[in-house]
Backbone bond lengths (Angstrom), bond angles and torsions (degrees), N, CA, C in turn:
res aa  C-N    CA-C-N  psi(-1)  N-CA   C-N-CA  omega(-1)  CA-C   N-CA-C  phi
1 M - - - 1.454 - - 1.527 108.71 -
2 P 1.331 118.42 131.64 1.466 120.49 -179.36 1.525 111.73 -68.07
3 Q 1.321 114.03 153.20 1.465 119.77 176.74 1.521 109.92 -67.60
4 P 1.346 117.37 142.95 1.468 118.85 177.59 1.526 110.97 -65.72
5 K 1.299 115.06 148.74 1.463 121.98 177.31 1.526 108.81 -66.79
6 Y 1.338 116.68 133.43 1.464 119.34 176.76 1.521 108.88 -76.68
7 L 1.322 115.50 130.80 1.460 121.00 176.02 1.520 109.44 -117.46
8 D 1.304 116.32 134.11 1.456 119.97 170.64 1.519 106.12 -84.47
9 P 1.336 118.17 110.40 1.466 120.05 -174.83 1.521 113.96 -64.74
10 Y 1.326 116.81 -11.10 1.460 120.06 -178.52 1.528 112.61 -95.97
11 T 1.319 117.18 2.69 1.457 121.25 -179.76 1.521 111.41 -69.73
12 D 1.316 116.20 -50.95 1.462 121.69 -179.25 1.525 108.54 -163.25
13 A 1.311 116.10 174.45 1.463 120.95 -176.73 1.528 111.50 -64.26
14 R 1.303 117.45 -37.19 1.465 120.71 -179.81 1.529 110.75 -63.47
15 S 1.315 116.87 -42.66 1.465 120.80 178.19 1.516 111.32 -67.44
16 F 1.328 117.13 -38.71 1.460 120.02 176.49 1.526 110.26 -60.76
17 Y 1.321 116.18 -47.35 1.463 120.40 -179.53 1.530 110.57 -60.00
18 G 1.334 116.66 -47.20 1.465 120.42 -178.87 1.507 113.10 -61.81
19 S 1.326 117.00 -44.77 1.463 119.64 -179.22 1.529 111.34 -69.39
20 E 1.319 116.60 -35.88 1.463 120.16 178.79 1.530 111.05 -70.11
21 L 1.322 117.36 -39.86 1.457 120.58 176.86 1.530 110.17 -61.93
22 R 1.331 116.81 -44.00 1.469 120.14 177.89 1.530 110.72 -61.62
23 R 1.323 116.86 -45.73 1.463 120.42 -179.79 1.530 111.04 -58.63
24 L 1.327 116.13 -45.50 1.463 120.76 -179.03 1.525 112.03 -67.59
25 R 1.327 116.83 -39.64 1.465 120.49 178.23 1.511 110.70 -63.07
26 E 1.333 116.21 -46.08 1.462 120.13 179.85 1.518 111.44 -65.54
27 A 1.337 117.81 -38.50 1.463 121.50 177.66 1.529 111.21 -63.75
28 A 1.334 116.19 -30.75 1.465 120.88 178.04 1.529 111.39 -81.60
29 G 1.327 117.12 -3.89 1.458 121.18 178.45 1.520 114.04 73.37
30 M 1.333 116.63 28.25 1.457 120.62 -178.21 1.524 111.66 -109.19
31 S 1.318 114.87 147.11 1.463 120.24 170.17 1.527 107.79 -83.23
32 R 1.315 115.89 171.19 1.464 119.37 176.43 1.534 110.24 -60.84
33 S 1.324 116.25 -41.07 1.467 120.23 -179.97 1.522 111.89 -64.83
34 E 1.327 116.30 -40.02 1.469 119.47 179.34 1.528 111.01 -64.68
35 L 1.327 116.87 -41.93 1.463 119.64 176.90 1.524 110.02 -65.12
36 G 1.318 116.51 -42.35 1.457 120.60 178.08 1.521 112.16 -58.77
37 D 1.325 116.78 -40.00 1.469 120.56 178.30 1.528 111.19 -60.58
38 K 1.323 116.59 -36.02 1.470 120.34 -179.19 1.524 113.26 -69.90
39 V 1.332 116.27 -26.00 1.472 119.72 -177.44 1.532 112.08 -116.81
40 F 1.336 115.74 15.55 1.466 122.39 173.66 1.527 113.83 62.14
41 C 1.333 114.95 46.66 1.461 120.11 172.48 1.532 108.04 -146.14
42 S 1.307 116.56 177.76 1.462 120.43 -177.43 1.528 111.78 -86.85
43 G 1.322 115.11 161.95 1.454 120.26 173.75 1.512 111.62 -63.79
44 T 1.317 116.65 -30.85 1.468 121.44 176.73 1.522 110.54 -63.26
45 Y 1.312 116.09 -41.30 1.467 121.15 178.28 1.532 110.35 -63.48
46 I 1.331 117.22 -41.66 1.473 121.43 176.09 1.526 108.81 -59.93
47 G 1.320 116.52 -41.92 1.458 121.13 179.25 1.520 112.68 -60.06
48 L 1.317 117.39 -34.63 1.470 120.10 178.25 1.524 111.24 -64.66
49 F 1.330 116.80 -37.58 1.470 119.90 175.16 1.522 109.97 -67.31
50 E 1.337 116.03 -48.47 1.462 120.20 -176.28 1.523 112.72 -64.24
51 D 1.312 117.09 -31.06 1.464 121.09 179.75 1.524 112.74 -89.73
52 A 1.323 116.82 6.14 1.468 123.71 178.69 1.527 112.30 61.89
53 A 1.331 116.60 27.32 1.459 120.55 176.72 1.518 111.66 -89.22
54 L 1.330 116.13 -15.67 1.454 121.75 -177.30 1.522 108.67 -139.95
55 V 1.306 116.29 140.27 1.464 121.27 177.95 1.519 108.70 -92.30
56 A 1.314 116.98 129.83 1.461 120.89 177.49 1.524 110.07 -75.73
57 Q 1.302 116.19 128.94 1.457 120.85 173.49 1.525 108.46 -75.13
58 Y 1.332 116.73 167.19 1.463 120.59 -175.07 1.528 112.93 -52.13
59 R 1.312 117.66 -49.44 1.475 120.42 -176.04 1.519 110.92 -64.89
60 S 1.323 117.51 -42.89 1.462 120.56 178.40 1.515 110.73 -63.21
61 A 1.331 116.52 -44.42 1.463 120.71 -179.89 1.530 110.53 -62.05
62 Y 1.318 116.84 -40.69 1.467 121.17 178.56 1.527 110.42 -63.87
63 D 1.332 116.76 -47.96 1.468 120.43 -179.43 1.523 111.35 -61.75
64 L 1.326 116.72 -41.51 1.464 120.37 179.39 1.522 111.25 -65.48
65 A 1.319 116.69 -42.85 1.469 120.59 179.25 1.525 110.51 -61.57
66 R 1.312 117.07 -42.74 1.467 120.77 178.55 1.530 110.87 -65.36
67 A 1.321 117.24 -37.05 1.461 121.21 -177.81 1.525 112.62 -66.83
68 V 1.333 116.84 -28.60 1.469 119.50 177.37 1.524 111.13 -96.87
69 A 1.339 115.61 14.58 1.470 123.69 172.04 1.521 114.18 62.03
70 L 1.333 116.41 44.71 1.463 119.88 174.56 1.519 110.18 -80.46
71 S 1.306 115.72 152.62 1.461 120.52 173.73 1.533 108.43 -68.55
72 P 1.331 118.07 160.91 1.473 119.35 177.74 1.528 112.97 -56.27
73 E 1.319 117.72 -39.14 1.465 120.84 -179.45 1.522 111.44 -66.38
74 A 1.331 115.85 -45.81 1.461 119.97 -179.91 1.528 110.38 -67.37
75 S 1.329 116.60 -34.82 1.464 120.40 177.05 1.523 110.58 -60.62
76 L 1.320 116.82 -44.46 1.464 121.12 179.73 1.523 111.54 -62.40
77 A 1.328 116.85 -40.72 1.464 120.29 179.29 1.522 110.95 -64.45
78 L 1.331 116.75 -41.35 1.454 120.41 179.61 1.531 110.75 -67.66
79 I 1.319 116.51 -40.77 1.461 121.00 177.62 1.530 110.30 -63.45
80 A 1.327 116.74 -41.51 1.468 120.58 179.01 1.525 110.90 -61.10
81 S 1.337 117.39 -38.56 1.460 119.43 179.56 1.517 110.48 -66.57
82 A 1.323 117.74 -36.60 1.467 120.31 178.19 1.523 110.31 -70.08
83 A 1.319 116.63 -35.83 1.462 121.15 -176.78 1.526 112.63 -68.89
84 E 1.325 117.70 -26.19 1.457 120.08 -178.99 1.526 111.11 -56.42
85 D 1.323 116.89 -42.15 1.465 119.92 179.75 1.518 111.53 -74.22
86 C 1.310 118.19 -27.59 1.473 121.01 179.26 1.512 111.08 -67.87
87 D 1.308 116.78 -29.23 1.465 121.06 -176.74 1.521 112.65 -80.14
88 R 1.303 117.59 -9.58 1.473 120.75 -177.16 1.496 111.58 -88.67
């Protein structure tokens, strides 16, 4: 399996979201495929979010946050960070 792409979370909102999603997934002890199974998508699709190649829409961001067991408040903060790039 290839090494994940390093993201500087301070570059932009998309990079922050991707690095934070990866951190939370790894803290939950899940692979990309396992997280994808929880939200009905592939591990490759999760990788696109984590590598900042794709912006998570509100529903995807919400489902991902719930899958890594974030509190409602933390979920909103993570969703807001993803939404910043959607508004541009």
